[in-house]
C-alpha positions as CSV (number, residue, x, y, z in Angstrom):
1,V,-70.6,26.8,181.9
2,E,-70.2,24.9,185.1
3,V,-72.6,22.1,184.1
4,V,-71.1,21.6,180.7
5,T,-67.5,21.8,182.0
6,L,-68.0,19.5,184.9
7,G,-70.1,17.1,183.1
8,L,-67.1,16.3,180.9
9,A,-64.4,16.7,183.5
10,D,-63.3,13.7,185.5
11,H,-60.2,14.0,187.7
12,P,-59.4,13.1,191.3
13,N,-58.3,16.7,191.9
14,L,-61.6,18.3,190.7
15,V,-64.8,18.4,192.8
16,K,-67.4,16.1,191.3
17,L,-70.6,17.6,190.1
18,I,-73.4,15.2,191.1
19,G,-76.3,17.0,189.6
20,F,-78.1,20.3,188.9
21,C,-81.5,21.9,189.1
22,A,-82.8,24.5,186.8
23,E,-86.5,25.0,187.6
24,G,-88.4,28.3,187.6
25,E,-86.0,30.7,189.3
26,Q,-84.0,28.0,191.0
27,R,-80.4,27.3,189.9
28,L,-78.8,24.8,192.0
29,L,-75.5,22.8,191.6
30,V,-75.0,19.8,193.8
31,Y,-71.4,18.8,194.5
32,E,-69.8,16.1,196.4
33,F,-69.3,17.0,200.0
34,M,-65.7,18.0,201.0
35,P,-65.6,17.5,204.8
36,L,-62.5,19.5,205.6
37,G,-63.7,22.8,204.1
38,S,-61.5,25.0,202.1
39,L,-57.7,25.7,202.2
40,E,-58.5,29.2,203.2
41,D,-60.3,28.0,206.3
42,H,-57.2,26.1,207.4
43,L,-54.5,28.7,206.5
44,H,-56.3,31.7,207.9
45,G,-57.9,30.3,211.0
46,R,-61.5,30.4,209.8
47,R,-62.1,26.9,211.0
48,P,-62.5,26.6,214.8
49,N,-60.3,23.9,216.5
50,S,-58.5,23.1,213.3
51,K,-54.8,22.2,213.8
52,R,-52.2,24.1,211.9
53,L,-51.2,22.6,208.6
54,D,-47.7,21.0,208.9
55,W,-45.2,21.2,206.0
56,N,-46.0,17.8,204.5
57,T,-49.7,18.5,204.4
58,R,-49.1,21.9,202.7
59,M,-47.0,20.4,199.9
60,K,-49.5,17.6,199.4
61,I,-52.3,20.2,199.0
62,A,-50.2,22.4,196.6
63,A,-49.3,19.3,194.4
64,G,-53.0,18.2,194.4
65,A,-54.2,21.6,193.3
66,A,-51.5,21.8,190.6
67,R,-52.7,18.4,189.2
68,G,-56.2,19.7,189.0
69,L,-55.1,22.7,187.1
70,E,-52.8,20.6,184.8
71,Y,-55.9,18.5,183.9
72,L,-57.9,21.6,182.8
73,H,-54.9,23.0,180.9
74,D,-53.5,19.9,179.3
75,Q,-56.0,17.0,179.3
76,M,-59.4,18.7,178.8
77,K,-60.5,19.0,175.1
78,P,-60.8,21.8,174.5
79,P,-58.3,23.1,177.1
80,L,-59.8,25.3,179.8
81,I,-58.5,28.4,181.7
82,Y,-59.7,28.2,185.2
83,R,-59.6,32.1,185.9
84,D,-60.5,32.0,189.6
85,L,-57.8,30.0,191.4
86,K,-57.6,31.0,195.1
87,C,-57.5,29.4,198.4
88,S,-61.2,29.5,199.1
89,N,-61.7,27.5,195.8
90,I,-59.4,24.7,196.8
91,L,-61.5,22.3,198.8
92,L,-60.2,19.5,201.1
93,G,-61.4,15.9,201.4
94,D,-60.4,13.3,203.8
95,G,-56.7,13.2,204.4
96,F,-56.4,16.7,203.1
97,H,-57.0,15.6,199.5
98,A,-57.2,18.8,197.5
99,K,-59.8,19.5,194.8
100,L,-60.5,22.5,192.6
101,S,-64.0,23.8,192.9
102,D,-66.2,26.7,191.5
103,F,-66.0,26.6,187.7
104,G,-68.3,29.5,187.1
105,L,-65.5,31.6,185.5
106,V,-63.9,28.9,183.4
107,K,-63.0,29.9,179.8
108,V,-62.1,27.8,176.8
109,G,-58.5,28.5,176.2
110,P,-57.0,29.9,172.9
111,L,-57.0,27.4,170.1
112,G,-54.9,27.0,167.1
113,D,-52.2,29.7,166.7
114,R,-54.0,32.2,168.9
115,T,-52.1,33.2,172.0
116,H,-54.9,34.5,174.2
117,V,-58.6,35.0,174.7
118,S,-59.9,38.6,175.1
119,T,-62.4,38.9,177.8
120,R,-63.8,41.2,180.5
121,V,-61.5,41.0,183.5
122,M,-63.0,38.6,186.1
123,G,-61.4,37.0,189.0
124,T,-60.3,37.9,192.5
125,Y,-58.2,40.9,193.4
126,G,-54.8,39.9,194.7
127,Y,-54.8,36.6,192.6
128,C,-55.4,38.2,189.2
129,A,-52.3,38.3,186.9
130,P,-51.3,41.9,186.3
131,D,-51.0,41.4,182.5
132,Y,-54.7,40.0,182.4
133,A,-55.9,42.9,184.6
134,M,-54.4,45.5,182.4
135,T,-55.1,44.2,178.9
136,G,-58.1,41.7,179.4
137,Q,-56.0,39.2,177.4
138,L,-56.4,35.9,179.2
139,T,-53.9,33.1,178.8
140,F,-53.0,29.9,180.5
141,K,-50.2,31.9,182.1
142,S,-52.9,33.9,183.9
143,D,-53.7,30.8,185.9
144,I,-50.1,30.2,186.6
145,Y,-49.7,33.6,188.3
146,S,-52.8,32.9,190.5
147,F,-51.3,29.5,191.4
148,G,-48.1,31.3,192.5
149,V,-50.0,33.5,194.8
150,V,-51.8,30.4,196.3
151,L,-48.5,28.6,196.7
152,L,-47.1,31.8,198.5
153,E,-50.1,31.7,200.9
154,I,-49.5,28.0,201.6
155,I,-45.8,28.7,202.4
156,T,-46.1,32.0,204.2
157,G,-49.5,31.6,205.9
158,R,-50.3,35.3,204.7
159,Q,-53.3,36.3,202.8
160,A,-53.1,37.5,199.2
161,I,-54.4,40.8,200.2
162,D,-54.5,41.7,204.0
163,N,-55.6,45.2,204.8
164,T,-54.7,44.8,208.5
165,R,-51.0,44.9,207.7
166,S,-48.8,48.0,206.9
167,A,-49.1,49.4,203.4
168,A,-45.8,47.7,202.2
169,E,-47.1,44.3,203.4
170,Q,-50.7,44.4,202.3
171,N,-50.2,42.8,198.9
172,L,-48.5,39.4,199.3
173,V,-46.7,39.4,196.0
174,A,-45.4,43.0,196.4
175,W,-44.1,42.0,199.9
176,A,-42.4,38.8,198.6
177,R,-40.7,40.2,195.5
178,P,-37.8,41.9,197.2
179,L,-37.3,38.9,199.5
180,F,-37.0,36.6,196.5
181,K,-33.8,38.3,195.5
182,D,-31.9,37.2,198.6
183,R,-31.9,33.6,199.6
184,K,-30.8,34.5,203.1
185,K,-34.2,36.1,203.6
186,F,-36.2,32.9,202.6
187,P,-36.6,31.6,206.2
188,Q,-38.4,34.9,207.0
189,M,-41.0,33.9,204.6
190,A,-42.0,30.6,206.2
191,D,-45.3,30.7,208.1
192,P,-44.6,31.3,211.8
193,A,-47.2,28.7,212.6
194,L,-44.7,26.1,211.3
195,E,-42.5,26.9,214.3
196,G,-39.3,26.3,212.2
197,Q,-40.5,22.7,211.4
198,Y,-39.8,22.5,207.7
199,P,-37.0,21.2,205.5
200,V,-34.8,24.2,204.5
201,R,-34.2,22.8,201.0
202,G,-37.8,22.1,200.7
203,L,-38.7,25.7,201.7
204,Y,-36.1,27.1,199.2
205,Q,-37.5,24.9,196.3
206,A,-41.1,25.8,197.1
207,L,-40.4,29.5,197.2
208,A,-38.4,29.2,193.9
209,I,-41.4,27.7,192.2
210,A,-43.7,30.5,193.6
211,A,-41.2,33.1,192.5
212,M,-41.3,31.8,188.9
213,C,-45.1,31.7,188.9
214,V,-45.6,35.3,189.9
215,Q,-43.1,36.8,187.4
216,E,-44.4,40.0,185.8
217,Q,-43.7,38.7,182.3
218,P,-46.2,35.9,181.4
219,S,-43.6,34.2,179.1
220,M,-41.3,33.8,182.0
221,R,-43.8,31.8,184.1
222,P,-43.5,28.0,183.9
223,L,-45.9,25.6,182.3
224,I,-48.3,23.7,184.7
225,A,-46.8,20.4,183.8
226,D,-43.3,21.5,185.1
227,I,-45.0,22.9,188.3
228,V,-46.7,19.5,188.9
229,T,-43.4,17.6,188.5
230,A,-41.7,19.9,190.9
231,L,-44.4,19.8,193.5
232,N,-45.0,16.1,193.2
233,Y,-41.3,15.7,194.1
234,L,-41.6,18.0,197.1
235,A,-44.8,16.3,198.3
236,S,-43.0,13.0,198.1
237,Q,-40.2,14.1,200.4
238,T,-41.7,13.5,203.8
239,Y,-40.3,15.8,206.4
240,D,-39.9,14.3,210.0
241,P,-39.3,17.1,212.6
242,A,-37.9,14.6,215.1
243,Q,-35.4,13.3,212.7
244,A,-34.4,16.7,211.6
245,H,-33.9,17.8,215.3
246,S,-31.6,14.9,216.0
247,V,-29.5,15.6,212.9
248,Q,-29.2,19.3,214.0
249,N,-28.1,18.1,217.5
250,S,-25.5,15.7,216.2
251,R,-23.9,18.5,214.1
252,R,-23.4,20.7,217.1
253,P,-19.8,20.6,218.4
254,T,-19.6,19.0,221.8
255,S,-17.7,20.9,224.6
256,A,-14.6,19.1,225.9
């Protein structure tokens, strides 16, 4: 599946397959080297001496991953469902250029007037859409749910499933759902590692996108093209902490 898929795929946000070996028992895939490792390494401190990701870099990575997914859904013929979107499969090149990798679970999407592909449930716990997990019916909206989980990880710095937290906070989506209902609680969801250095409007917009992606009802989740448009916009709005700080200071009333 991977060799055929990636042999045909050509996009700046997909990892390039350079070659493969199938000899005797050996099965090897040779990919381009991605020097900065995975998004998971950077978000969850798995990479020694790596600096925390700032807001601009996070939005750039999210937009890049979305463009890779859009290529699979909308530009590949036949269209493909990725099925294993997660932070460890988003690899980073120079300048934090994001590329999707690991296409072993890719499935050809429903064609014609079919709405879904029925398949054994595969994927990663915490990222898997509840509708797919319960019915085995795979749709493009299954990938959108997984993308929403990844976007939440990028914003909050939390893991999709974190067994070290209290029961109510172990599942990222379950923790976030009640907070989505009250915009006043949005700042509580920003990764503490950002130390408050993010644009408030940008945070609200990014969380609104994530909230739409992880809707229970697949039909309520947006199309990947709309997500790409929204995230390209957020990635283009460069946030400058120094400038934001001076604006905040200038708004403070001066004492007589």
